[in-house]
N, C-alpha and C positions, 0 to 999 in steps of 0.2 A: 504493499501499499504504501504511495505519495508521501509523504510529509508535509503541513503546511510549514510554513514560511514567510516572515516575518518581510510585508514590501516598503523598500521604503521612498519617504512619501517627502519630491523635490518641492523646491521652493521656486515658482513662476516669478516671482520680485526678482531674483538675482539675474534674468535673459534681461529682464525689462528693465532697470539699473542700466546693463552695460550697455544694451541696443541703444537706453537714449545719451549713455554715454561716448558710443562709437559715435550718433549723431551729432553732437556736440564737436568732439573733434573731428569730423567732418568737413561741418561747418568752417570751426575757425580755417581750414586747411586750403576750402575753396575761399573767403576769402581773402585771407594773402593772399595768394594766386591772382584773384579781382585787381587786390591790392597792386602788384608790381605790374600787374600788363594796363596799371589804368592812363596811365602817361602815354605808353606806347596806343591804344585806343583811342585817344582821344586826339590824337595827330592824324591818325586816319578819319574821325567823324568827333564832332564833339556828343551829340547823343550815345555813340556806340558802349560806351562805358556803363552808362545808366539803361541799357536797353538792356548788355547784360547783367547790371547789377539783380533789374528785375525780375531776371528770367531767372540766376541761381537762387533769390531768393523766394520765389513761385517752387522752386521746386523743395526749398528744404522747408518750404509752410507746408506744403502735401506731404511731405516724410515726415516732418512732427507730427501731422493728424493724423500719418498711419498708426505713429506708435500709441499717441490716444486712443484710436479703435481697438488697438490691440489693449489697452488695459482695460478699454473698456467693454471687453468683451470676457476680459480675465474679470471682473464686479459684475457682469451678464445684464450692463447697460447698452441698450438697442443704441448703433453708431451708421451713421451712412455706408452701405453698402458698398458705394465705389472703394473707399477704404478697406472694406473685407476683400474685397477684389484685388486691392493689391500689398495685399499683408506679406505674404509670401516674398512678392518680388522686393519688397522690403529685410525681409527678411536674407535673403539671398544674396545683397548687396551688402549688409551693415555684418551680415553674422563674421566672418570671419576679424572683421576691425574688433567683434567683441566679442571675438578669442581673444585677441592679442591683449586688449585690454583688462582680461579678467587673468592673464597670464601677467601682467605688469601689476596687477593688486594680489595676487598671490592667490587665483582664485584655481581650483583644482576642474581643469576641461573638461572631464566626469561630470560633477558637476551641474554647469555653465548646460550642460548636453543634455541632462536630464530636466534643467529647468525648462530646456525649450522645446522639449517635449511636450512637457506637460501643460503648458504658452498653448502650445499649437493645437495638445486635446481640448482646451478651453475654448479656442478659435471656434473648431468644427463643433463643438459641443452648442454654443453658439449659434449658431448657422441652424441648428437644427434638420440634420442632414436625415434621408428618411429613403431609402431602398428596400427592397426586396429582399428575399436572402438569395433569390439567382444571381442577385446583382451585385454581392456582397462577395470578396475574397480575403479571405487567415492564410497568413502565411507566416512560420515558423523557421528558426535555422534549424539544421541538424540536431547540436548538441541539447535539445531536446530531448531526444532519445536515449535511454540509457546506452554507454559507449560501450559495454558488453553484447548488447542485443547483433543476433544473428543473419536479423532478417532486414531488405532494403527498402527503408521505407519513402526513400527520396522520390518525389512526383507523385508518388500516388499509394500514398496514409492509407488511403481509407479500405484498399485492394489488401495492400501485404501488413498494416499492423493487425497483431495477435492478443492488443488490449490485455499482455499480462498483468498489467497495473503498477508497472515498477517506474513506470516514469508518466509524464503529463500528453504522450500522443495517442491513447489508447481515448484518456479522455474526451480529448478532445477531438475524434477521429467522431467518438459516440454523441458529442452535440452538433458535430457537422449533420449526421444523420438525422438528429431529432431537430435540427432547425431550419436546413437547406442549403446552407451555401459553401461556398468552391473553399477546400483545404487543401491548401500544400507544402508539406516539408520543403524545404530550397538550402542548399550547399553555401549562397553566400548573396551579395549584392545583384550581379552577372543576372541568375538564374530567377529571383527575384524578380525584375525587371522584362526580363522573358516571360516572365508564368502573369505577367501583368496586361506584356502584350497580346499574349493567348486569350485569357481568359475576357479582353476588355472590359472590367467591373466597372460598375458607376460609385464605390467605393472600397477603401482596401482598411483592414487591420492588422497589422503586422504587430510579430510578438520576436522582444530581438536586444538587444545592449544598445545603451543611448546614442552610442556609437554609428552602429547598422541604422537606428532609426532615427535618427538626426538628418541621413546624407538620403536614406529610401524615401523618408517624407519630403524633401525638399525634389528628389528626381522623381518623383511622381508628379509632383505640382501641374496643374490644379486639381487632378483627381483630391478628392478627398484622403485623409489617411489618419487612421488614428494608430497611437503608438503603444504597446502593452511594455512596461519594461521586464526581462526576464530575473528568474534570481541565481544568486551564480555561490552556492551552497561550498562549491569543487571551488571557486574560483571563473577565470572567464572561459569559454568555449569549451566546457569539458558538464557534462551531465547537470543543467542548468534544471531550470522549473519556471513554471507560471504561476498564479492564484487564477485558479482555473473561473470563479467566482467574478475575479473582476472584469476576464475575460464574457462570460456568459451576458455580462451587464453593459459592457460595452458597446457588444454583440445586439443584445435588444432593444437600447436605445436610437441603433441605427437603423431598425426594422420596420419596416410599416406592418402596422397591427390586423391580425388574420382578420379581422373584421371587415376593418378599413379597405384590404384587398378584396374580401368577397362582395362588399357594400360597391 
């Protein structure tokens, strides 16, 4: 029987704070470039520095409102959908700078990535994504399978898993049969992306470590993807686990209720 393990709860405010700091740093750098080029631009046209300055200020303001939108999503406050749609474009732009800022202030990259996944999940929850079971893809890494298991379950766990109860794959297979979603075990990011292209789901739930979830969520954008962190009592990539109740809860929140489908 698989043991229950405690799941670490990441702090969303860490990623938001680093994103805000990153935006400030980018703003200072852009202002410095504009200031240095001011005289050269003025020689071309007296209006050119003002036009470029207004354009850069508008981009900065729009980006700032995007961060406000992220904070609003975390707090459950409605915000303009245009900023919600641009959220991941903003995250992709500022994420590398946020990682560098975190390193400067001594924050562990793992904690930043955990915070990113928590923020991303909150944004998806705020959008109230609803799909049919056959439109949902659940993917998990092969390290969730017991290392000593002789059965090859990659790509087709539904047919090949014997559900012996020694790892969490059997419980996920049972959940997939019960709820009707697509379920695959993958060996890495490349196979995960191939599976997404093959299934063409309308939403994804991924189980992985914070590093793989961070890259995967950004890779599949604009496809909505919820991340569930795996649990690593034996270290990374070896006999990992997942909170099945958390997985079930996330899936239930994404699926259209049966009475709505029938209606």
